[in-house]
C-alpha positions as CSV (number, residue, x, y, z in Angstrom):
1,X,-89.5,-19.2,-46.2
2,X,-86.6,-19.9,-48.6
3,X,-85.2,-22.4,-46.1
4,X,-88.6,-24.2,-46.0
5,X,-88.7,-24.3,-49.8
6,X,-85.2,-25.8,-49.9
7,X,-86.1,-28.4,-47.4
8,X,-89.2,-29.4,-49.3
9,X,-87.2,-29.6,-52.5
10,X,-84.6,-31.8,-50.9
11,X,-87.1,-34.2,-49.3
12,X,-89.2,-34.4,-52.5
13,X,-86.2,-34.9,-54.9
14,X,-84.4,-37.4,-52.7
15,X,-87.6,-39.4,-52.1
16,X,-88.4,-39.6,-55.8
17,X,-84.7,-40.5,-56.5
18,X,-84.8,-43.4,-54.0
19,X,-88.1,-44.7,-55.5
20,X,-86.7,-44.4,-59.1
21,X,-83.5,-46.2,-58.2
22,X,-85.5,-49.1,-56.6
23,X,-87.5,-49.5,-59.8
24,X,-84.5,-49.2,-62.0
25,X,-83.3,-52.4,-60.4
26,X,-86.6,-54.0,-61.4
27,X,-86.3,-52.6,-64.9
28,X,-82.8,-54.1,-65.3
29,X,-84.0,-57.5,-64.1
30,X,-86.9,-57.4,-66.6
31,X,-84.7,-56.2,-69.5
32,X,-82.1,-58.8,-68.7
33,X,-84.8,-61.5,-68.7
34,X,-86.1,-60.3,-72.1
35,X,-82.5,-60.4,-73.6
36,X,-81.9,-63.9,-72.2
37,X,-85.4,-65.1,-73.2
38,X,-86.6,-65.5,-69.6
39,X,-89.6,-64.1,-67.8
40,X,-88.0,-62.2,-65.0
41,X,-89.6,-61.2,-61.6
42,X,-93.4,-61.4,-61.9
43,X,-94.7,-62.9,-58.6
44,X,-94.7,-60.1,-56.1
45,X,-97.5,-57.7,-57.0
46,X,-99.0,-57.2,-60.4
47,X,-96.3,-58.1,-63.0
48,X,-93.8,-58.0,-60.2
49,X,-94.2,-54.3,-59.4
50,X,-93.8,-54.9,-55.7
51,X,-90.5,-56.9,-56.1
52,X,-88.3,-53.9,-55.0
53,X,-90.3,-53.7,-51.8
54,X,-89.8,-57.4,-51.2
55,X,-86.0,-57.0,-51.9
56,X,-85.8,-54.2,-49.3
57,X,-87.6,-56.2,-46.6
58,X,-85.3,-59.2,-47.3
59,X,-82.1,-57.2,-47.0
60,X,-83.3,-55.5,-43.8
61,X,-84.1,-58.8,-42.2
62,X,-80.8,-60.5,-43.2
63,X,-78.1,-60.9,-40.6
64,X,-75.3,-58.3,-40.6
65,X,-72.1,-60.4,-40.7
66,X,-68.7,-58.6,-40.0
67,X,-65.4,-60.5,-40.4
68,X,-63.7,-61.1,-37.1
69,X,-60.5,-59.0,-37.8
70,X,-62.3,-56.3,-39.8
71,X,-62.0,-52.6,-38.9
72,X,-65.5,-52.3,-37.6
73,X,-65.9,-48.5,-37.8
74,X,-64.6,-48.2,-41.4
75,X,-66.5,-51.3,-42.4
76,X,-69.7,-49.6,-41.3
77,X,-68.8,-46.2,-42.7
78,X,-67.9,-47.3,-46.3
79,X,-71.4,-48.0,-47.6
80,X,-72.7,-44.8,-45.9
81,X,-70.0,-42.8,-47.8
82,X,-71.0,-44.5,-51.1
83,X,-74.7,-43.8,-50.9
84,X,-74.2,-40.3,-49.5
85,X,-71.9,-39.3,-52.4
86,X,-74.4,-40.7,-54.9
87,X,-77.4,-38.9,-53.5
88,X,-75.7,-35.5,-52.8
89,X,-74.3,-35.3,-56.4
90,X,-77.8,-34.9,-57.7
91,X,-78.3,-31.6,-55.7
92,X,-76.8,-29.3,-58.4
93,X,-78.5,-30.9,-61.5
94,X,-81.3,-28.7,-62.8
95,X,-84.4,-30.9,-63.8
96,X,-86.4,-27.9,-65.0
97,X,-86.4,-24.2,-65.4
98,X,-88.7,-22.8,-62.8
99,X,-92.3,-23.1,-61.6
100,X,-94.7,-20.6,-60.0
101,X,-96.6,-21.7,-56.9
102,X,-98.5,-19.5,-54.5
103,X,-97.1,-16.4,-56.2
104,X,-93.5,-17.5,-55.7
105,X,-91.1,-18.5,-58.5
106,X,-89.3,-21.7,-57.5
107,X,-86.2,-22.8,-59.3
108,X,-86.3,-26.5,-60.2
109,X,-82.9,-27.3,-58.8
110,X,-81.9,-28.0,-55.2
111,X,-78.7,-25.9,-55.2
112,X,-77.9,-23.4,-57.9
113,X,-74.1,-22.8,-57.4
114,X,-71.8,-21.1,-59.8
115,X,-69.3,-23.9,-59.8
116,X,-71.7,-26.7,-60.5
117,X,-69.4,-28.7,-62.8
118,X,-66.5,-28.5,-60.3
119,X,-68.9,-29.7,-57.6
120,X,-69.9,-32.7,-59.6
121,X,-66.3,-33.7,-60.4
122,X,-65.3,-33.2,-56.8
123,X,-68.1,-35.4,-55.4
124,X,-67.5,-38.2,-57.9
125,X,-63.8,-38.2,-57.0
126,X,-64.8,-38.7,-53.3
127,X,-66.8,-41.7,-54.3
128,X,-63.6,-43.8,-54.5
129,X,-63.2,-43.6,-50.7
130,X,-66.3,-45.7,-50.0
131,X,-65.1,-48.5,-52.3
132,X,-61.4,-48.3,-51.2
133,X,-62.3,-48.3,-47.4
134,X,-64.7,-51.2,-47.8
135,X,-62.0,-53.3,-49.4
136,X,-59.3,-52.4,-46.9
137,X,-61.5,-52.7,-43.8
138,X,-62.9,-56.1,-44.6
139,X,-59.6,-57.9,-44.0
140,X,-60.0,-60.0,-47.1
141,X,-57.7,-60.4,-50.0
142,X,-60.6,-60.5,-52.5
143,X,-62.1,-57.3,-51.0
144,X,-58.7,-55.5,-50.9
145,X,-57.9,-56.4,-54.6
146,X,-61.4,-55.2,-55.6
147,X,-60.9,-51.9,-53.7
148,X,-57.5,-51.4,-55.3
149,X,-58.8,-52.2,-58.8
150,X,-61.7,-49.7,-58.3
151,X,-59.3,-47.0,-57.1
152,X,-57.0,-47.3,-60.1
153,X,-60.0,-47.5,-62.5
154,X,-61.9,-44.5,-61.1
155,X,-58.8,-42.3,-60.9
156,X,-57.8,-43.2,-64.4
157,X,-61.2,-42.4,-66.0
158,X,-61.8,-39.3,-63.8
159,X,-59.1,-37.5,-65.8
160,X,-60.8,-38.3,-69.1
161,X,-64.2,-37.3,-67.6
162,X,-63.0,-34.0,-66.4
163,X,-61.2,-33.2,-69.7
164,X,-64.4,-34.2,-71.7
165,X,-66.4,-31.5,-69.9
166,X,-63.9,-28.7,-70.7
167,X,-65.2,-28.4,-74.2
168,X,-68.7,-27.9,-72.9
169,X,-67.4,-25.3,-70.5
170,X,-65.6,-23.5,-73.3
171,X,-68.7,-23.2,-75.4
172,X,-71.0,-22.2,-72.5
173,X,-68.5,-19.9,-70.9
174,X,-69.7,-20.9,-67.5
175,X,-69.5,-23.6,-64.8
176,X,-73.1,-23.2,-63.9
177,X,-75.2,-26.2,-65.0
178,X,-78.3,-24.2,-65.6
179,X,-76.4,-21.8,-67.9
180,X,-75.0,-24.9,-69.8
181,X,-78.6,-26.1,-70.3
182,X,-79.8,-22.6,-71.4
183,X,-77.0,-22.5,-74.1
184,X,-78.5,-25.7,-75.7
185,X,-81.8,-24.1,-76.8
186,X,-83.5,-25.5,-79.9
187,X,-81.5,-28.4,-81.4
188,X,-78.1,-27.0,-80.6
189,X,-77.3,-29.6,-78.1
190,X,-73.8,-30.3,-77.1
191,X,-74.0,-33.8,-78.5
192,X,-74.0,-32.1,-81.9
193,X,-71.3,-29.5,-81.0
194,X,-69.2,-31.9,-78.9
195,X,-69.6,-35.5,-80.2
196,X,-66.1,-36.6,-79.1
197,X,-66.7,-35.1,-75.7
198,X,-70.0,-36.9,-75.4
199,X,-68.5,-40.3,-76.3
200,X,-65.6,-39.8,-74.0
201,X,-67.7,-38.6,-71.1
202,X,-70.2,-41.5,-71.6
203,X,-67.6,-44.1,-71.6
204,X,-65.9,-42.6,-68.5
205,X,-69.3,-42.6,-66.8
206,X,-69.6,-46.3,-67.4
207,X,-66.2,-46.8,-65.7
208,X,-66.9,-44.4,-62.9
209,X,-70.1,-46.2,-62.0
210,X,-68.4,-49.7,-62.2
211,X,-71.0,-50.7,-64.8
212,X,-70.4,-53.5,-67.3
213,X,-68.1,-53.9,-69.2
214,X,-66.1,-51.9,-66.7
215,X,-67.2,-53.9,-63.6
216,X,-63.7,-55.4,-62.9
217,X,-63.8,-54.3,-59.2
218,X,-66.5,-57.0,-58.6
219,X,-65.5,-59.6,-61.1
220,X,-66.9,-63.0,-60.1
221,X,-64.3,-65.3,-61.7
222,X,-61.4,-64.0,-59.8
223,X,-62.6,-61.6,-57.0
224,X,-66.0,-63.1,-56.0
225,X,-67.9,-59.9,-55.1
226,X,-64.9,-57.7,-55.0
227,X,-64.9,-54.9,-52.5
228,X,-68.3,-55.9,-51.1
229,X,-67.6,-59.6,-50.7
230,X,-67.7,-59.3,-46.9
231,X,-70.9,-57.3,-46.8
232,X,-74.4,-58.6,-46.1
233,X,-77.8,-57.4,-45.2
234,X,-78.6,-53.7,-45.2
235,X,-75.0,-52.6,-45.7
236,X,-74.8,-54.7,-48.9
237,X,-78.1,-53.1,-49.9
238,X,-76.6,-49.6,-49.5
239,X,-73.7,-50.5,-51.9
240,X,-76.3,-51.9,-54.3
241,X,-78.4,-48.7,-54.0
242,X,-75.3,-46.5,-54.5
243,X,-74.4,-48.3,-57.7
244,X,-77.8,-47.7,-59.2
245,X,-78.0,-44.2,-57.8
246,X,-74.7,-43.4,-59.5
247,X,-76.2,-44.8,-62.8
248,X,-79.2,-42.5,-62.6
249,X,-77.1,-39.5,-61.6
250,X,-74.6,-40.2,-64.5
251,X,-77.6,-40.3,-66.9
252,X,-78.9,-37.1,-65.5
253,X,-75.5,-35.5,-65.9
254,X,-75.1,-36.6,-69.5
255,X,-78.5,-35.3,-70.2
256,X,-77.6,-31.9,-68.7
257,X,-74.3,-31.5,-70.3
258,X,-74.9,-33.0,-73.8
259,X,-78.6,-33.6,-74.4
260,X,-80.1,-30.2,-73.7
261,X,-81.2,-31.0,-70.2
262,X,-84.8,-29.9,-69.7
263,X,-84.9,-28.1,-73.0
264,X,-87.8,-28.8,-75.4
265,X,-87.0,-27.8,-79.0
266,X,-89.3,-25.1,-80.4
267,X,-91.3,-24.9,-77.2
268,X,-91.8,-21.1,-77.7
269,X,-92.9,-21.6,-81.3
270,X,-95.6,-24.0,-80.1
271,X,-97.0,-21.4,-77.7
272,X,-96.0,-23.3,-74.5
273,X,-95.5,-21.2,-71.4
274,X,-96.1,-21.0,-67.7
275,X,-96.4,-24.0,-65.4
276,X,-97.5,-26.2,-68.3
277,X,-94.1,-25.6,-69.9
278,X,-92.4,-26.3,-66.6
279,X,-94.1,-29.6,-66.2
280,X,-93.3,-30.6,-69.8
281,X,-89.7,-29.6,-69.2
282,X,-89.4,-31.9,-66.2
283,X,-91.1,-34.7,-68.3
284,X,-88.6,-34.2,-71.1
285,X,-85.7,-34.3,-68.7
286,X,-87.0,-37.5,-67.1
287,X,-87.6,-39.1,-70.5
288,X,-84.0,-38.4,-71.6
289,X,-82.6,-39.8,-68.3
290,X,-84.8,-42.9,-68.6
291,X,-83.5,-43.6,-72.2
292,X,-79.9,-43.3,-71.0
293,X,-80.6,-45.6,-68.0
294,X,-82.0,-48.1,-70.5
295,X,-78.9,-47.7,-72.6
296,X,-76.7,-48.5,-69.5
297,X,-78.8,-51.6,-68.9
298,X,-78.7,-52.9,-72.5
299,X,-74.9,-52.4,-72.7
300,X,-74.5,-54.5,-69.5
301,X,-76.2,-57.4,-71.0
302,X,-74.7,-57.1,-74.5
303,X,-71.0,-56.4,-74.2
304,X,-68.6,-58.9,-72.5
305,X,-66.4,-57.7,-69.6
306,X,-62.9,-56.3,-70.5
307,X,-59.7,-57.7,-69.2
308,X,-58.1,-55.3,-66.7
309,X,-55.2,-54.5,-69.0
310,X,-57.7,-53.7,-71.8
311,X,-59.6,-51.4,-69.4
312,X,-56.5,-49.4,-68.4
313,X,-55.1,-49.3,-71.9
314,X,-58.5,-47.8,-73.1
315,X,-58.4,-45.2,-70.4
316,X,-54.8,-44.0,-70.8
317,X,-54.1,-44.7,-74.5
318,X,-57.4,-43.9,-76.1
319,X,-59.7,-41.9,-73.9
320,X,-57.1,-39.4,-72.6
321,X,-55.7,-38.5,-76.0
322,X,-59.2,-38.2,-77.4
323,X,-60.2,-35.8,-74.6
324,X,-57.1,-33.6,-75.1
325,X,-57.7,-33.6,-78.9
326,X,-61.3,-32.5,-78.3
327,X,-60.1,-29.5,-76.2
328,X,-57.7,-28.4,-78.9
329,X,-60.3,-28.8,-81.6
330,X,-62.9,-26.9,-79.6
331,X,-60.4,-24.0,-78.9
332,X,-59.4,-23.8,-82.5
333,X,-63.1,-23.7,-83.6
334,X,-63.9,-21.0,-81.1
335,X,-60.9,-19.0,-82.2
336,X,-61.8,-19.2,-85.9
337,X,-65.6,-18.8,-85.6
338,X,-66.0,-16.7,-82.5
Protein backbone atom coordinates (compact mmCIF):
# COMPACT_ATOMS: atom_id res chain seq x y z
CA UNK A 1 0.00 0.00 0.00
CA UNK A 2 2.84 2.37 0.83
CA UNK A 3 4.36 1.76 -2.60
CA UNK A 4 1.05 2.59 -4.27
CA UNK A 5 0.78 5.82 -2.27
CA UNK A 6 4.32 6.78 -3.29
CA UNK A 7 3.55 6.12 -6.96
CA UNK A 8 0.39 8.24 -6.78
CA UNK A 9 2.34 11.07 -5.12
CA UNK A 10 5.08 10.92 -7.76
CA UNK A 11 2.66 10.94 -10.69
CA UNK A 12 0.51 13.70 -9.17
CA UNK A 13 3.37 16.01 -8.17
CA UNK A 14 5.35 15.53 -11.40
CA UNK A 15 2.24 16.06 -13.52
CA UNK A 16 1.35 19.26 -11.67
CA UNK A 17 4.96 20.46 -11.86
CA UNK A 18 5.07 19.98 -15.64
CA UNK A 19 1.79 21.86 -16.03
CA UNK A 20 2.98 24.68 -13.78
CA UNK A 21 6.26 24.99 -15.68
CA UNK A 22 4.38 25.28 -18.99
CA UNK A 23 2.30 28.15 -17.66
CA UNK A 24 5.29 29.84 -16.01
CA UNK A 25 6.58 30.30 -19.57
CA UNK A 26 3.28 31.99 -20.47
CA UNK A 27 3.47 34.11 -17.32
CA UNK A 28 6.96 35.27 -18.23
CA UNK A 29 5.88 36.19 -21.75
CA UNK A 30 2.94 38.21 -20.43
CA UNK A 31 4.99 39.96 -17.73
CA UNK A 32 7.72 40.77 -20.26
CA UNK A 33 5.10 42.19 -22.59
CA UNK A 34 3.67 44.36 -19.80
CA UNK A 35 7.13 45.68 -18.86
CA UNK A 36 7.87 46.49 -22.51
CA UNK A 37 4.41 47.97 -23.14
CA UNK A 38 3.39 45.15 -25.48
CA UNK A 39 0.34 42.86 -25.51
CA UNK A 40 2.00 39.47 -25.41
CA UNK A 41 0.51 36.10 -26.53
CA UNK A 42 -3.29 36.36 -26.62
CA UNK A 43 -4.42 34.48 -29.73
CA UNK A 44 -4.47 30.78 -28.81
CA UNK A 45 -7.39 30.20 -26.46
CA UNK A 46 -8.99 32.78 -24.19
CA UNK A 47 -6.37 35.45 -23.42
CA UNK A 48 -3.70 33.11 -24.80
CA UNK A 49 -4.19 30.41 -22.14
CA UNK A 50 -3.64 27.60 -24.66
CA UNK A 51 -0.38 29.08 -25.95
CA UNK A 52 1.78 26.57 -23.99
CA UNK A 53 -0.07 23.70 -25.70
CA UNK A 54 0.56 25.28 -29.10
CA UNK A 55 4.26 25.69 -28.25
CA UNK A 56 4.55 22.01 -27.31
CA UNK A 57 2.88 20.89 -30.55
CA UNK A 58 5.18 23.17 -32.56
CA UNK A 59 8.33 21.81 -30.88
CA UNK A 60 7.26 18.18 -31.32
CA UNK A 61 6.58 18.69 -35.02
CA UNK A 62 9.87 20.47 -35.75
CA UNK A 63 12.70 18.53 -37.37
CA UNK A 64 15.42 17.19 -35.08
CA UNK A 65 18.67 18.43 -36.64
CA UNK A 66 21.96 16.94 -35.42
CA UNK A 67 25.34 18.31 -36.64
CA UNK A 68 27.20 15.93 -38.93
CA UNK A 69 30.23 15.42 -36.66
CA UNK A 70 28.39 15.57 -33.36
CA UNK A 71 28.61 12.78 -30.79
CA UNK A 72 25.08 11.47 -31.38
CA UNK A 73 24.62 9.55 -28.12
CA UNK A 74 25.77 12.38 -25.83
CA UNK A 75 23.92 14.92 -27.97
CA UNK A 76 20.69 13.01 -27.29
CA UNK A 77 21.53 12.30 -23.65
CA UNK A 78 22.35 15.87 -22.52
CA UNK A 79 18.78 17.31 -22.54
CA UNK A 80 17.49 14.16 -20.82
CA UNK A 81 20.02 14.67 -18.02
CA UNK A 82 19.01 18.32 -17.61
CA UNK A 83 15.27 17.70 -17.34
CA UNK A 84 15.72 14.58 -15.17
CA UNK A 85 17.86 16.44 -12.63
CA UNK A 86 15.39 19.34 -12.57
CA UNK A 87 12.40 17.08 -11.91
CA UNK A 88 13.97 14.71 -9.36
CA UNK A 89 15.27 17.57 -7.21
CA UNK A 90 11.68 18.40 -6.24
CA UNK A 91 11.23 14.94 -4.69
CA UNK A 92 12.49 15.90 -1.22
CA UNK A 93 10.81 19.31 -0.90
CA UNK A 94 7.85 19.21 1.54
CA UNK A 95 4.85 21.13 0.17
CA UNK A 96 2.66 20.54 3.21
CA UNK A 97 2.62 18.76 6.58
CA UNK A 98 0.31 15.76 6.17
CA UNK A 99 -3.25 14.94 5.13
CA UNK A 100 -5.64 12.20 6.26
CA UNK A 101 -7.36 10.23 3.50
CA UNK A 102 -9.31 6.97 3.96
CA UNK A 103 -8.00 6.63 7.50
CA UNK A 104 -4.35 6.94 6.48
CA UNK A 105 -2.04 9.84 7.29
CA UNK A 106 -0.15 10.77 4.12
CA UNK A 107 2.92 12.99 4.32
CA UNK A 108 2.87 15.76 1.71
CA UNK A 109 6.36 15.05 0.46
CA UNK A 110 7.46 12.47 -2.09
CA UNK A 111 10.61 11.33 -0.27
CA UNK A 112 11.33 12.16 3.38
CA UNK A 113 15.05 11.51 3.78
CA UNK A 114 17.26 12.58 6.66
CA UNK A 115 19.87 14.19 4.37
CA UNK A 116 17.46 16.28 2.29
CA UNK A 117 19.75 19.32 2.07
CA UNK A 118 22.71 17.21 0.92
CA UNK A 119 20.49 15.51 -1.67
CA UNK A 120 19.48 18.91 -3.07
CA UNK A 121 23.09 20.10 -3.29
CA UNK A 122 24.21 16.82 -4.87
CA UNK A 123 21.49 16.90 -7.54
CA UNK A 124 22.11 20.54 -8.44
CA UNK A 125 25.81 19.80 -8.84
CA UNK A 126 24.96 17.01 -11.30
CA UNK A 127 23.01 19.46 -13.43
CA UNK A 128 26.25 20.83 -14.86
CA UNK A 129 26.79 17.58 -16.78
CA UNK A 130 23.77 18.13 -19.02
CA UNK A 131 24.96 21.58 -20.05
CA UNK A 132 28.62 20.60 -20.43
CA UNK A 133 27.91 17.47 -22.46
CA UNK A 134 25.53 19.34 -24.75
CA UNK A 135 28.23 21.91 -25.50
CA UNK A 136 30.99 19.36 -26.09
CA UNK A 137 28.94 16.85 -28.10
CA UNK A 138 27.59 19.46 -30.54
CA UNK A 139 30.98 19.94 -32.25
CA UNK A 140 30.46 23.72 -32.34
CA UNK A 141 32.72 26.40 -30.91
CA UNK A 142 29.72 28.43 -29.75
CA UNK A 143 28.20 25.45 -27.95
CA UNK A 144 31.54 24.43 -26.44
CA UNK A 145 32.24 27.92 -25.07
CA UNK A 146 28.69 28.09 -23.68
CA UNK A 147 29.16 24.74 -21.93
CA UNK A 148 32.52 25.82 -20.48
CA UNK A 149 31.07 29.12 -19.28
CA UNK A 150 28.21 27.31 -17.61
CA UNK A 151 30.52 24.81 -15.92
CA UNK A 152 32.69 27.57 -14.45
CA UNK A 153 29.66 29.59 -13.40
CA UNK A 154 27.75 26.74 -11.77
CA UNK A 155 30.79 25.39 -9.92
CA UNK A 156 31.68 28.86 -8.64
CA UNK A 157 28.23 29.64 -7.28
CA UNK A 158 27.57 26.13 -5.92
CA UNK A 159 30.18 26.84 -3.25
CA UNK A 160 28.38 29.98 -2.08
CA UNK A 161 25.03 28.20 -2.27
CA UNK A 162 26.22 25.33 -0.10
CA UNK A 163 27.81 27.65 2.46
CA UNK A 164 24.66 29.81 2.60
CA UNK A 165 22.63 26.79 3.74
CA UNK A 166 25.02 25.93 6.59
CA UNK A 167 23.63 28.74 8.77
CA UNK A 168 20.11 27.31 8.36
CA UNK A 169 21.38 23.83 9.23
CA UNK A 170 23.13 25.17 12.34
CA UNK A 171 19.90 26.76 13.57
CA UNK A 172 17.66 23.78 12.79
CA UNK A 173 20.19 21.17 13.91
CA UNK A 174 19.09 18.88 11.11
CA UNK A 175 19.50 18.19 7.39
CA UNK A 176 15.84 17.18 7.05
CA UNK A 177 13.84 19.71 5.08
CA UNK A 178 10.62 19.02 6.99
CA UNK A 179 12.47 19.66 10.27
CA UNK A 180 13.80 22.96 8.88
CA UNK A 181 10.24 23.99 8.01
CA UNK A 182 8.92 23.01 11.46
CA UNK A 183 11.59 25.17 13.12
CA UNK A 184 10.18 28.24 11.31
CA UNK A 185 6.83 28.30 13.11
CA UNK A 186 5.07 31.62 13.61
CA UNK A 187 7.07 34.46 12.08
CA UNK A 188 10.48 33.06 12.99
CA UNK A 189 11.35 32.43 9.38
CA UNK A 190 14.99 32.03 8.44
CA UNK A 191 14.82 35.14 6.27
CA UNK A 192 14.68 37.00 9.61
CA UNK A 193 17.33 34.88 11.33
CA UNK A 194 19.55 34.47 8.27
CA UNK A 195 19.19 37.58 6.05
CA UNK A 196 22.73 37.29 4.64
CA UNK A 197 22.21 33.60 3.97
CA UNK A 198 18.94 34.37 2.20
CA UNK A 199 20.50 36.99 -0.06
CA UNK A 200 23.52 34.81 -0.82
CA UNK A 201 21.41 31.75 -1.57
CA UNK A 202 18.97 33.66 -3.77
CA UNK A 203 21.73 35.23 -5.87
CA UNK A 204 23.42 31.84 -6.20
CA UNK A 205 20.08 30.35 -7.28
CA UNK A 206 19.90 32.89 -10.13
CA UNK A 207 23.39 31.82 -11.24
CA UNK A 208 22.67 28.09 -10.87
CA UNK A 209 19.53 28.34 -13.03
CA UNK A 210 21.32 30.47 -15.67
CA UNK A 211 18.73 33.18 -15.25
CA UNK A 212 19.27 36.82 -16.18
CA UNK A 213 21.53 38.63 -15.28
CA UNK A 214 23.59 35.42 -15.00
CA UNK A 215 22.65 33.93 -18.39
CA UNK A 216 26.16 34.22 -19.87
CA UNK A 217 26.20 30.56 -21.06
CA UNK A 218 23.60 31.49 -23.69
CA UNK A 219 24.52 35.11 -24.43
CA UNK A 220 23.24 36.05 -27.89
CA UNK A 221 25.83 38.73 -28.83
CA UNK A 222 28.85 36.43 -28.68
CA UNK A 223 27.62 32.82 -28.31
CA UNK A 224 24.32 32.75 -30.26
CA UNK A 225 22.33 30.26 -28.15
CA UNK A 226 25.34 28.99 -26.21
CA UNK A 227 25.29 25.34 -25.23
CA UNK A 228 21.96 24.63 -26.99
CA UNK A 229 22.82 26.37 -30.28
CA UNK A 230 22.82 23.06 -32.18
CA UNK A 231 19.56 21.79 -30.70
CA UNK A 232 16.12 21.93 -32.28
CA UNK A 233 12.67 20.44 -31.92
CA UNK A 234 11.81 18.40 -28.85
CA UNK A 235 15.38 18.28 -27.50
CA UNK A 236 15.53 22.08 -27.46
CA UNK A 237 12.15 22.00 -25.73
CA UNK A 238 13.60 19.75 -23.01
CA UNK A 239 16.36 22.29 -22.31
CA UNK A 240 13.75 25.03 -22.22
CA UNK A 241 11.59 22.97 -19.86
CA UNK A 242 14.59 22.19 -17.65
CA UNK A 243 15.44 25.88 -17.25
CA UNK A 244 11.96 26.79 -16.08
CA UNK A 245 11.72 23.65 -13.93
CA UNK A 246 14.94 24.71 -12.23
CA UNK A 247 13.45 28.13 -11.60
CA UNK A 248 10.34 26.64 -9.96
CA UNK A 249 12.44 24.19 -7.91
CA UNK A 250 14.79 27.01 -6.81
CA UNK A 251 11.78 29.08 -5.72
CA UNK A 252 10.39 26.09 -3.79
CA UNK A 253 13.76 25.53 -2.13
CA UNK A 254 14.11 29.19 -1.12
CA UNK A 255 10.57 29.00 0.29
CA UNK A 256 11.42 25.87 2.27
CA UNK A 257 14.73 27.09 3.68
CA UNK A 258 14.03 30.77 4.33
CA UNK A 259 10.32 31.63 4.00
CA UNK A 260 8.76 29.15 6.37
CA UNK A 261 7.83 26.57 3.76
CA UNK A 262 4.20 25.58 4.21
CA UNK A 263 3.97 27.30 7.60
CA UNK A 264 0.99 29.63 8.15
CA UNK A 265 1.67 32.07 11.02
CA UNK A 266 -0.76 31.72 13.94
CA UNK A 267 -2.73 28.91 12.27
CA UNK A 268 -3.29 27.23 15.67
CA UNK A 269 -4.54 30.48 17.21
CA UNK A 270 -7.09 30.78 14.40
CA UNK A 271 -8.44 27.32 15.20
CA UNK A 272 -7.33 25.74 11.92
CA UNK A 273 -6.76 21.99 12.00
CA UNK A 274 -7.26 18.77 10.09
CA UNK A 275 -7.43 18.51 6.32
CA UNK A 276 -8.56 22.16 6.01
CA UNK A 277 -5.25 23.25 7.53
CA UNK A 278 -3.37 20.87 5.22
CA UNK A 279 -5.03 22.36 2.13
CA UNK A 280 -4.30 25.89 3.33
CA UNK A 281 -0.68 24.93 4.00
CA UNK A 282 -0.29 23.68 0.43
CA UNK A 283 -1.91 26.90 -0.79
CA UNK A 284 0.46 29.02 1.30
CA UNK A 285 3.46 27.11 -0.05
CA UNK A 286 2.29 27.55 -3.65
CA UNK A 287 1.63 31.28 -3.10
CA UNK A 288 5.16 31.84 -1.77
CA UNK A 289 6.66 29.89 -4.69
CA UNK A 290 4.58 31.89 -7.20
CA UNK A 291 5.77 35.19 -5.72
CA UNK A 292 9.39 34.07 -6.00
CA UNK A 293 8.87 32.90 -9.59
CA UNK A 294 7.41 36.33 -10.36
CA UNK A 295 10.50 37.88 -8.75
CA UNK A 296 12.76 35.76 -10.99
CA UNK A 297 10.82 36.94 -14.04
CA UNK A 298 10.82 40.65 -13.11
CA UNK A 299 14.57 40.60 -12.43
CA UNK A 300 15.19 39.12 -15.88
CA UNK A 301 13.43 41.98 -17.61
CA UNK A 302 14.83 44.71 -15.34
CA UNK A 303 18.56 44.18 -14.75
CA UNK A 304 21.04 44.13 -17.68
CA UNK A 305 23.33 41.14 -18.21
CA UNK A 306 26.70 41.14 -16.41
CA UNK A 307 30.02 40.79 -18.17
CA UNK A 308 31.62 37.43 -17.50
CA UNK A 309 34.46 38.91 -15.44
CA UNK A 310 31.88 40.74 -13.31
CA UNK A 311 29.98 37.50 -12.79
CA UNK A 312 33.05 35.61 -11.61
CA UNK A 313 34.26 38.48 -9.44
CA UNK A 314 30.87 38.62 -7.72
CA UNK A 315 30.95 34.88 -7.06
CA UNK A 316 34.47 34.65 -5.65
CA UNK A 317 35.12 38.12 -4.18
CA UNK A 318 31.69 38.99 -2.76
CA UNK A 319 29.44 35.94 -2.43
CA UNK A 320 32.01 33.53 -0.98
CA UNK A 321 33.32 35.93 1.74
CA UNK A 322 29.72 36.84 2.67
CA UNK A 323 28.73 33.17 2.99
CA UNK A 324 31.76 32.43 5.22
CA UNK A 325 31.09 35.53 7.32
CA UNK A 326 27.47 34.41 7.77
CA UNK A 327 28.61 31.02 9.10
CA UNK A 328 30.96 32.68 11.61
CA UNK A 329 28.26 35.13 12.73
CA UNK A 330 25.70 32.33 13.12
CA UNK A 331 28.10 30.20 15.16
CA UNK A 332 28.94 33.14 17.42
CA UNK A 333 25.24 33.92 17.93
CA UNK A 334 24.42 30.30 18.81
CA UNK A 335 27.37 30.21 21.23
CA UNK A 336 26.32 33.41 23.01
CA UNK A 337 22.53 32.88 23.00
CA UNK A 338 22.21 29.11 23.09
